[in-house]
PDB file of N, CA, C and O in Angstrom:
ATOM      1  N   UNK A   1      -6.389  10.285 -15.071  1.00  0.00           N
ATOM      2  CA  UNK A   1      -6.145   9.573 -13.783  1.00  0.00           C
ATOM      3  C   UNK A   1      -7.081   8.543 -13.660  1.00  0.00           C
ATOM      4  O   UNK A   1      -6.766   7.362 -13.511  1.00  0.00           O
ATOM      5  N   UNK A   2      -8.401   9.029 -13.729  1.00  0.00           N
ATOM      6  CA  UNK A   2      -9.718   8.243 -13.344  1.00  0.00           C
ATOM      7  C   UNK A   2      -9.911   7.785 -14.713  1.00  0.00           C
ATOM      8  O   UNK A   2     -10.258   8.654 -15.513  1.00  0.00           O
ATOM      9  N   UNK A   3      -9.749   6.539 -15.167  1.00  0.00           N
ATOM     10  CA  UNK A   3      -9.839   6.020 -16.452  1.00  0.00           C
ATOM     11  C   UNK A   3     -10.214   4.670 -16.457  1.00  0.00           C
ATOM     12  O   UNK A   3     -10.269   4.060 -17.525  1.00  0.00           O
ATOM     13  N   UNK A   4     -10.484   4.122 -15.366  1.00  0.00           N
ATOM     14  CA  UNK A   4     -11.132   2.625 -15.378  1.00  0.00           C
ATOM     15  C   UNK A   4     -12.544   2.693 -14.934  1.00  0.00           C
ATOM     16  O   UNK A   4     -12.930   3.249 -13.905  1.00  0.00           O
ATOM     17  N   UNK A   5     -13.287   2.070 -15.816  1.00  0.00           N
ATOM     18  CA  UNK A   5     -14.783   1.986 -15.398  1.00  0.00           C
ATOM     19  C   UNK A   5     -14.878   0.754 -14.473  1.00  0.00           C
ATOM     20  O   UNK A   5     -14.340  -0.313 -14.769  1.00  0.00           O
ATOM     21  N   UNK A   6     -15.560   0.939 -13.380  1.00  0.00           N
ATOM     22  CA  UNK A   6     -15.718  -0.178 -12.600  1.00  0.00           C
ATOM     23  C   UNK A   6     -16.627   0.072 -11.163  1.00  0.00           C
ATOM     24  O   UNK A   6     -17.563   0.868 -11.227  1.00  0.00           O
ATOM     25  N   UNK A   7     -16.392  -0.483 -10.129  1.00  0.00           N
ATOM     26  CA  UNK A   7     -17.054  -0.576  -8.872  1.00  0.00           C
ATOM     27  C   UNK A   7     -15.879  -0.019  -7.638  1.00  0.00           C
ATOM     28  O   UNK A   7     -14.994  -0.774  -7.234  1.00  0.00           O
ATOM     29  N   UNK A   8     -16.011   1.153  -7.223  1.00  0.00           N
ATOM     30  CA  UNK A   8     -14.858   1.607  -6.246  1.00  0.00           C
ATOM     31  C   UNK A   8     -14.700   0.660  -4.963  1.00  0.00           C
ATOM     32  O   UNK A   8     -15.620   0.460  -4.169  1.00  0.00           O
ATOM     33  N   UNK A   9     -13.423   0.103  -4.858  1.00  0.00           N
ATOM     34  CA  UNK A   9     -13.423  -0.910  -3.473  1.00  0.00           C
ATOM     35  C   UNK A   9     -13.607  -0.194  -2.073  1.00  0.00           C
ATOM     36  O   UNK A   9     -13.551  -0.883  -1.054  1.00  0.00           O
ATOM     37  N   UNK A  10     -13.814   1.105  -1.998  1.00  0.00           N
ATOM     38  CA  UNK A  10     -14.007   1.811  -0.890  1.00  0.00           C
ATOM     39  C   UNK A  10     -15.493   1.970  -0.553  1.00  0.00           C
ATOM     40  O   UNK A  10     -16.019   1.619   0.503  1.00  0.00           O
ATOM     41  N   UNK A  11     -16.148   2.601  -1.692  1.00  0.00           N
ATOM     42  CA  UNK A  11     -17.757   2.933  -1.361  1.00  0.00           C
ATOM     43  C   UNK A  11     -18.637   2.057  -2.205  1.00  0.00           C
ATOM     44  O   UNK A  11     -19.854   2.210  -2.104  1.00  0.00           O
ATOM     45  N   UNK A  12     -18.102   1.059  -3.112  1.00  0.00           N
ATOM     46  CA  UNK A  12     -18.813   0.207  -3.679  1.00  0.00           C
ATOM     47  C   UNK A  12     -19.883   0.840  -4.599  1.00  0.00           C
ATOM     48  O   UNK A  12     -21.013   0.368  -4.722  1.00  0.00           O
ATOM     49  N   UNK A  13     -19.429   1.971  -5.248  1.00  0.00           N
ATOM     50  CA  UNK A  13     -20.270   2.518  -6.364  1.00  0.00           C
ATOM     51  C   UNK A  13     -19.599   2.540  -7.576  1.00  0.00           C
ATOM     52  O   UNK A  13     -18.386   2.669  -7.739  1.00  0.00           O
ATOM     53  N   UNK A  14     -20.726   2.366  -8.672  1.00  0.00           N
ATOM     54  CA  UNK A  14     -20.003   2.499 -10.023  1.00  0.00           C
ATOM     55  C   UNK A  14     -19.470   3.848 -10.368  1.00  0.00           C
ATOM     56  O   UNK A  14     -20.053   4.893 -10.079  1.00  0.00           O
ATOM     57  N   UNK A  15     -18.397   3.778 -10.964  1.00  0.00           N
ATOM     58  CA  UNK A  15     -17.638   5.174 -11.178  1.00  0.00           C
ATOM     59  C   UNK A  15     -16.491   4.938 -12.183  1.00  0.00           C
ATOM     60  O   UNK A  15     -16.294   3.818 -12.655  1.00  0.00           O
ATOM     61  N   UNK A  16     -15.690   6.078 -12.524  1.00  0.00           N
ATOM     62  CA  UNK A  16     -14.453   6.018 -13.155  1.00  0.00           C
ATOM     63  C   UNK A  16     -13.490   5.898 -11.962  1.00  0.00           C
ATOM     64  O   UNK A  16     -13.628   6.512 -10.904  1.00  0.00           O
ATOM     65  N   UNK A  17     -12.497   5.037 -12.253  1.00  0.00           N
ATOM     66  CA  UNK A  17     -11.570   4.693 -10.993  1.00  0.00           C
ATOM     67  C   UNK A  17     -10.090   4.940 -11.095  1.00  0.00           C
ATOM     68  O   UNK A  17      -9.701   4.985 -12.262  1.00  0.00           O
ATOM     69  N   UNK A  18      -9.319   5.084 -10.334  1.00  0.00           N
ATOM     70  CA  UNK A  18      -7.899   4.900 -10.645  1.00  0.00           C
ATOM     71  C   UNK A  18      -7.210   3.940  -9.550  1.00  0.00           C
ATOM     72  O   UNK A  18      -7.747   3.915  -8.442  1.00  0.00           O
ATOM     73  N   UNK A  19      -6.207   3.245  -9.739  1.00  0.00           N
ATOM     74  CA  UNK A  19      -5.638   2.160  -9.121  1.00  0.00           C
ATOM     75  C   UNK A  19      -4.520   2.730  -7.947  1.00  0.00           C
ATOM     76  O   UNK A  19      -3.779   3.699  -8.113  1.00  0.00           O
ATOM     77  N   UNK A  20      -4.593   1.891  -6.741  1.00  0.00           N
ATOM     78  CA  UNK A  20      -3.689   2.036  -5.813  1.00  0.00           C
ATOM     79  C   UNK A  20      -2.971   0.739  -5.672  1.00  0.00           C
ATOM     80  O   UNK A  20      -3.665  -0.258  -5.872  1.00  0.00           O
ATOM     81  N   UNK A  21      -1.787   0.562  -5.384  1.00  0.00           N
ATOM     82  CA  UNK A  21      -0.959  -0.710  -5.346  1.00  0.00           C
ATOM     83  C   UNK A  21      -0.468  -0.684  -3.770  1.00  0.00           C
ATOM     84  O   UNK A  21       0.100   0.296  -3.287  1.00  0.00           O
ATOM     85  N   UNK A  22      -0.748  -1.837  -3.064  1.00  0.00           N
ATOM     86  CA  UNK A  22      -0.122  -1.974  -1.701  1.00  0.00           C
ATOM     87  C   UNK A  22       1.258  -2.806  -2.044  1.00  0.00           C
ATOM     88  O   UNK A  22       1.468  -3.331  -3.137  1.00  0.00           O
ATOM     89  N   UNK A  23       2.126  -2.836  -0.972  1.00  0.00           N
ATOM     90  CA  UNK A  23       3.512  -3.501  -1.041  1.00  0.00           C
ATOM     91  C   UNK A  23       3.278  -4.868  -1.329  1.00  0.00           C
ATOM     92  O   UNK A  23       4.048  -5.419  -2.115  1.00  0.00           O
ATOM     93  N   UNK A  24       2.271  -5.561  -0.786  1.00  0.00           N
ATOM     94  CA  UNK A  24       2.064  -6.751  -0.990  1.00  0.00           C
ATOM     95  C   UNK A  24       1.693  -7.377  -2.363  1.00  0.00           C
ATOM     96  O   UNK A  24       1.519  -8.581  -2.552  1.00  0.00           O
ATOM     97  N   UNK A  25       1.596  -6.396  -3.293  1.00  0.00           N
ATOM     98  CA  UNK A  25       1.143  -6.592  -4.772  1.00  0.00           C
ATOM     99  C   UNK A  25      -0.293  -6.456  -5.014  1.00  0.00           C
ATOM    100  O   UNK A  25      -0.723  -6.542  -6.164  1.00  0.00           O
ATOM    101  N   UNK A  26      -1.153  -6.228  -3.908  1.00  0.00           N
ATOM    102  CA  UNK A  26      -2.663  -6.297  -4.496  1.00  0.00           C
ATOM    103  C   UNK A  26      -2.874  -4.760  -4.827  1.00  0.00           C
ATOM    104  O   UNK A  26      -2.268  -3.790  -4.370  1.00  0.00           O
ATOM    105  N   UNK A  27      -4.031  -4.821  -5.866  1.00  0.00           N
ATOM    106  CA  UNK A  27      -4.162  -3.477  -6.481  1.00  0.00           C
ATOM    107  C   UNK A  27      -5.851  -3.437  -6.189  1.00  0.00           C
ATOM    108  O   UNK A  27      -6.688  -4.271  -6.534  1.00  0.00           O
ATOM    109  N   UNK A  28      -6.036  -2.218  -5.462  1.00  0.00           N
ATOM    110  CA  UNK A  28      -7.728  -1.800  -5.212  1.00  0.00           C
ATOM    111  C   UNK A  28      -7.867  -0.295  -6.135  1.00  0.00           C
ATOM    112  O   UNK A  28      -6.985   0.541  -6.327  1.00  0.00           O
ATOM    113  N   UNK A  29      -9.042  -0.293  -6.531  1.00  0.00           N
ATOM    114  CA  UNK A  29      -9.260   0.921  -7.235  1.00  0.00           C
ATOM    115  C   UNK A  29     -10.225   1.781  -6.331  1.00  0.00           C
ATOM    116  O   UNK A  29     -11.091   1.297  -5.601  1.00  0.00           O
ATOM    117  N   UNK A  30      -9.947   3.166  -6.486  1.00  0.00           N
ATOM    118  CA  UNK A  30     -10.902   4.176  -5.869  1.00  0.00           C
ATOM    119  C   UNK A  30     -11.591   5.178  -6.965  1.00  0.00           C
ATOM    120  O   UNK A  30     -11.163   5.404  -8.097  1.00  0.00           O
ATOM    121  N   UNK A  31     -12.553   5.625  -6.462  1.00  0.00           N
ATOM    122  CA  UNK A  31     -13.380   6.680  -7.277  1.00  0.00           C
ATOM    123  C   UNK A  31     -12.739   8.174  -6.929  1.00  0.00           C
ATOM    124  O   UNK A  31     -11.775   8.318  -6.178  1.00  0.00           O
ATOM    125  N   UNK A  32     -13.390   9.197  -7.556  1.00  0.00           N
ATOM    126  CA  UNK A  32     -12.671  10.529  -7.292  1.00  0.00           C
ATOM    127  C   UNK A  32     -13.239  10.785  -5.796  1.00  0.00           C
ATOM    128  O   UNK A  32     -12.408  11.337  -5.075  1.00  0.00           O
ATOM    129  N   UNK A  33     -14.273  10.547  -5.282  1.00  0.00           N
ATOM    130  CA  UNK A  33     -14.940  10.988  -3.753  1.00  0.00           C
ATOM    131  C   UNK A  33     -14.084  10.232  -2.810  1.00  0.00           C
ATOM    132  O   UNK A  33     -13.899  10.778  -1.722  1.00  0.00           O
ATOM    133  N   UNK A  34     -13.470   8.967  -3.035  1.00  0.00           N
ATOM    134  CA  UNK A  34     -12.682   8.272  -2.200  1.00  0.00           C
ATOM    135  C   UNK A  34     -11.270   8.435  -2.141  1.00  0.00           C
ATOM    136  O   UNK A  34     -10.568   7.994  -1.231  1.00  0.00           O
ATOM    137  N   UNK A  35     -10.803   9.177  -3.284  1.00  0.00           N
ATOM    138  CA  UNK A  35      -9.330   9.039  -3.632  1.00  0.00           C
ATOM    139  C   UNK A  35      -8.479   9.547  -2.520  1.00  0.00           C
ATOM    140  O   UNK A  35      -7.366   9.042  -2.375  1.00  0.00           O
ATOM    141  N   UNK A  36      -8.839  10.394  -1.804  1.00  0.00           N
ATOM    142  CA  UNK A  36      -8.117  11.030  -0.536  1.00  0.00           C
ATOM    143  C   UNK A  36      -7.910  10.063   0.447  1.00  0.00           C
ATOM    144  O   UNK A  36      -6.783   9.835   0.887  1.00  0.00           O
ATOM    145  N   UNK A  37      -9.046   9.397   0.876  1.00  0.00           N
ATOM    146  CA  UNK A  37      -9.171   8.202   1.961  1.00  0.00           C
ATOM    147  C   UNK A  37      -8.269   7.117   1.416  1.00  0.00           C
ATOM    148  O   UNK A  37      -7.402   6.712   2.190  1.00  0.00           O
ATOM    149  N   UNK A  38      -8.333   6.570   0.185  1.00  0.00           N
ATOM    150  CA  UNK A  38      -7.562   5.514  -0.366  1.00  0.00           C
ATOM    151  C   UNK A  38      -6.174   5.801  -0.165  1.00  0.00           C
ATOM    152  O   UNK A  38      -5.479   4.958   0.403  1.00  0.00           O
ATOM    153  N   UNK A  39      -5.710   6.814  -0.531  1.00  0.00           N
ATOM    154  CA  UNK A  39      -4.280   7.275  -0.650  1.00  0.00           C
ATOM    155  C   UNK A  39      -3.586   7.132   0.772  1.00  0.00           C
ATOM    156  O   UNK A  39      -2.517   6.583   1.041  1.00  0.00           O
ATOM    157  N   UNK A  40      -4.526   7.806   1.647  1.00  0.00           N
ATOM    158  CA  UNK A  40      -4.065   7.647   3.067  1.00  0.00           C
ATOM    159  C   UNK A  40      -4.085   6.189   3.455  1.00  0.00           C
ATOM    160  O   UNK A  40      -3.147   5.718   4.098  1.00  0.00           O
ATOM    161  N   UNK A  41      -5.065   5.495   3.108  1.00  0.00           N
ATOM    162  CA  UNK A  41      -5.236   3.794   3.651  1.00  0.00           C
ATOM    163  C   UNK A  41      -3.955   3.080   3.024  1.00  0.00           C
ATOM    164  O   UNK A  41      -3.284   2.321   3.723  1.00  0.00           O
ATOM    165  N   UNK A  42      -3.677   3.297   1.893  1.00  0.00           N
ATOM    166  CA  UNK A  42      -2.353   2.713   1.003  1.00  0.00           C
ATOM    167  C   UNK A  42      -1.286   3.039   1.740  1.00  0.00           C
ATOM    168  O   UNK A  42      -0.616   2.124   2.218  1.00  0.00           O
ATOM    169  N   UNK A  43      -0.945   4.324   1.959  1.00  0.00           N
ATOM    170  CA  UNK A  43       0.100   4.958   2.494  1.00  0.00           C
ATOM    171  C   UNK A  43       0.359   4.339   3.854  1.00  0.00           C
ATOM    172  O   UNK A  43       1.479   3.877   4.072  1.00  0.00           O
ATOM    173  N   UNK A  44      -0.500   4.294   4.707  1.00  0.00           N
ATOM    174  CA  UNK A  44      -0.335   3.669   5.922  1.00  0.00           C
ATOM    175  C   UNK A  44      -0.166   2.259   6.052  1.00  0.00           C
ATOM    176  O   UNK A  44       0.564   1.841   6.951  1.00  0.00           O
ATOM    177  N   UNK A  45      -0.730   1.481   5.290  1.00  0.00           N
ATOM    178  CA  UNK A  45      -0.525   0.286   5.202  1.00  0.00           C
ATOM    179  C   UNK A  45       0.836  -0.222   4.631  1.00  0.00           C
ATOM    180  O   UNK A  45       1.453  -1.232   4.970  1.00  0.00           O
ATOM    181  N   UNK A  46       1.137   0.630   3.765  1.00  0.00           N
ATOM    182  CA  UNK A  46       2.797   0.366   3.397  1.00  0.00           C
ATOM    183  C   UNK A  46       3.770   0.796   4.205  1.00  0.00           C
ATOM    184  O   UNK A  46       4.924   0.368   4.238  1.00  0.00           O
ATOM    185  N   UNK A  47       3.250   1.735   4.926  1.00  0.00           N
ATOM    186  CA  UNK A  47       4.396   2.203   5.908  1.00  0.00           C
ATOM    187  C   UNK A  47       4.614   1.070   7.034  1.00  0.00           C
ATOM    188  O   UNK A  47       5.714   0.782   7.505  1.00  0.00           O
ATOM    189  N   UNK A  48       3.393   0.478   7.388  1.00  0.00           N
ATOM    190  CA  UNK A  48       3.613  -0.594   8.363  1.00  0.00           C
ATOM    191  C   UNK A  48       4.155  -1.753   7.926  1.00  0.00           C
ATOM    192  O   UNK A  48       4.896  -2.400   8.667  1.00  0.00           O
ATOM    193  N   UNK A  49       3.870  -2.138   6.737  1.00  0.00           N
ATOM    194  CA  UNK A  49       4.591  -3.253   6.090  1.00  0.00           C
ATOM    195  C   UNK A  49       5.925  -2.995   6.113  1.00  0.00           C
ATOM    196  O   UNK A  49       6.648  -3.936   6.440  1.00  0.00           O
ATOM    197  N   UNK A  50       6.453  -1.909   5.835  1.00  0.00           N
ATOM    198  CA  UNK A  50       7.939  -1.582   5.690  1.00  0.00           C
ATOM    199  C   UNK A  50       8.563  -1.790   6.950  1.00  0.00           C
ATOM    200  O   UNK A  50       9.579  -2.474   7.075  1.00  0.00           O
ATOM    201  N   UNK A  51       7.882  -1.120   8.048  1.00  0.00           N
ATOM    202  CA  UNK A  51       8.356  -1.361   9.555  1.00  0.00           C
ATOM    203  C   UNK A  51       8.397  -2.736  10.048  1.00  0.00           C
ATOM    204  O   UNK A  51       9.263  -3.158  10.814  1.00  0.00           O
ATOM    205  N   UNK A  52       7.466  -3.388   9.597  1.00  0.00           N
ATOM    206  CA  UNK A  52       7.552  -4.769   9.958  1.00  0.00           C
ATOM    207  C   UNK A  52       8.456  -5.540   9.188  1.00  0.00           C
ATOM    208  O   UNK A  52       8.943  -6.455   9.853  1.00  0.00           O
ATOM    209  N   UNK A  53       8.862  -5.485   7.978  1.00  0.00           N
ATOM    210  CA  UNK A  53       9.882  -6.032   7.382  1.00  0.00           C
ATOM    211  C   UNK A  53      11.217  -5.624   7.834  1.00  0.00           C
ATOM    212  O   UNK A  53      12.198  -6.348   7.665  1.00  0.00           O
ATOM    213  N   UNK A  54      11.276  -4.373   8.457  1.00  0.00           N
ATOM    214  CA  UNK A  54      12.767  -3.719   8.860  1.00  0.00           C
ATOM    215  C   UNK A  54      12.755  -4.378  10.190  1.00  0.00           C
ATOM    216  O   UNK A  54      13.892  -4.745  10.489  1.00  0.00           O
ATOM    217  N   UNK A  55      11.833  -4.665  11.126  1.00  0.00           N
ATOM    218  CA  UNK A  55      11.705  -5.377  12.431  1.00  0.00           C
ATOM    219  C   UNK A  55      12.266  -6.734  12.456  1.00  0.00           C
ATOM    220  O   UNK A  55      12.950  -7.182  13.376  1.00  0.00           O
ATOM    221  N   UNK A  56      11.882  -7.453  11.225  1.00  0.00           N
ATOM    222  CA  UNK A  56      11.937  -8.874  11.333  1.00  0.00           C
ATOM    223  C   UNK A  56      13.585  -9.305  10.422  1.00  0.00           C
ATOM    224  O   UNK A  56      13.941 -10.435  10.087  1.00  0.00           O
ATOM    225  N   UNK A  57      14.134  -8.345  10.264  1.00  0.00           N
ATOM    226  CA  UNK A  57      15.433  -8.381   9.434  1.00  0.00           C
ATOM    227  C   UNK A  57      16.512  -8.898  10.687  1.00  0.00           C
ATOM    228  O   UNK A  57      16.497  -8.375  11.801  1.00  0.00           O
ATOM    229  N   UNK A  58      17.409  -9.974  10.318  1.00  0.00           N
ATOM    230  CA  UNK A  58      18.287 -10.132  11.313  1.00  0.00           C
ATOM    231  C   UNK A  58      19.431  -9.171  11.489  1.00  0.00           C
ATOM    232  O   UNK A  58      19.972  -8.567  10.563  1.00  0.00           O
ATOM    233  N   UNK A  59      19.760  -9.083  12.802  1.00  0.00           N
ATOM    234  CA  UNK A  59      20.757  -8.028  13.068  1.00  0.00           C
ATOM    235  C   UNK A  59      22.067  -8.513  13.001  1.00  0.00           C
ATOM    236  O   UNK A  59      22.436  -9.545  13.561  1.00  0.00           O
ATOM    237  N   UNK A  60      22.913  -7.636  12.189  1.00  0.00           N
ATOM    238  CA  UNK A  60      24.243  -8.161  12.108  1.00  0.00           C
ATOM    239  C   UNK A  60      25.104  -7.335  13.087  1.00  0.00           C
ATOM    240  O   UNK A  60      24.864  -6.143  13.276  1.00  0.00           O
ATOM    241  N   UNK A  61      26.181  -8.030  13.751  1.00  0.00           N
ATOM    242  CA  UNK A  61      26.947  -7.433  14.767  1.00  0.00           C
ATOM    243  C   UNK A  61      28.031  -6.712  14.090  1.00  0.00           C
ATOM    244  O   UNK A  61      28.605  -7.121  13.080  1.00  0.00           O
ATOM    245  N   UNK A  62      28.299  -5.514  14.764  1.00  0.00           N
ATOM    246  CA  UNK A  62      29.303  -4.567  14.446  1.00  0.00           C
ATOM    247  C   UNK A  62      30.900  -5.197  14.497  1.00  0.00           C
ATOM    248  O   UNK A  62      31.816  -4.775  13.790  1.00  0.00           O
ATOM    249  N   UNK A  63      31.011  -6.270  15.467  1.00  0.00           N
ATOM    250  CA  UNK A  63      31.986  -6.828  15.937  1.00  0.00           C
ATOM    251  C   UNK A  63      32.596  -7.992  14.700  1.00  0.00           C
ATOM    252  O   UNK A  63      31.860  -8.898  14.308  1.00  0.00           O
ATOM    253  N   UNK A  64      33.864  -7.841  14.227  1.00  0.00           N
ATOM    254  CA  UNK A  64      34.355  -8.612  13.286  1.00  0.00           C
ATOM    255  C   UNK A  64      34.235 -10.175  13.798  1.00  0.00           C
ATOM    256  O   UNK A  64      34.255 -10.439  15.000  1.00  0.00           O
ATOM    257  N   UNK A  65      34.133 -11.001  12.967  1.00  0.00           N
ATOM    258  CA  UNK A  65      34.355 -12.562  13.446  1.00  0.00           C
ATOM    259  C   UNK A  65      35.693 -12.828  13.650  1.00  0.00           C
ATOM    260  O   UNK A  65      36.577 -12.316  12.963  1.00  0.00           O
ATOM    261  N   UNK A  66      35.909 -13.663  14.627  1.00  0.00           N
ATOM    262  CA  UNK A  66      37.325 -14.175  14.972  1.00  0.00           C
ATOM    263  C   UNK A  66      37.707 -15.186  13.748  1.00  0.00           C
ATOM    264  O   UNK A  66      36.949 -15.928  13.122  1.00  0.00           O
ATOM    265  N   UNK A  67      39.032 -15.001  13.604  1.00  0.00           N
ATOM    266  CA  UNK A  67      39.504 -16.056  12.573  1.00  0.00           C
ATOM    267  C   UNK A  67      40.052 -17.127  13.132  1.00  0.00           C
ATOM    268  O   UNK A  67      40.470 -18.045  12.427  1.00  0.00           O
TER     269      UNK A  67
END
């Protein structure tokens, strides 16, 4: 799971990392110590993005259009 060597995007420490992908396509990596926080952060962001997309969709009327 932690297979990438690099710097954690949350704590900025060198470590083995695992990627986390946001809905907007960006990918950030976390170390083992930051994993739980990173999962929560990404999950909350993605939920907010989905809610925002849902709010901006056009609303369709249930009434049929007159012919």
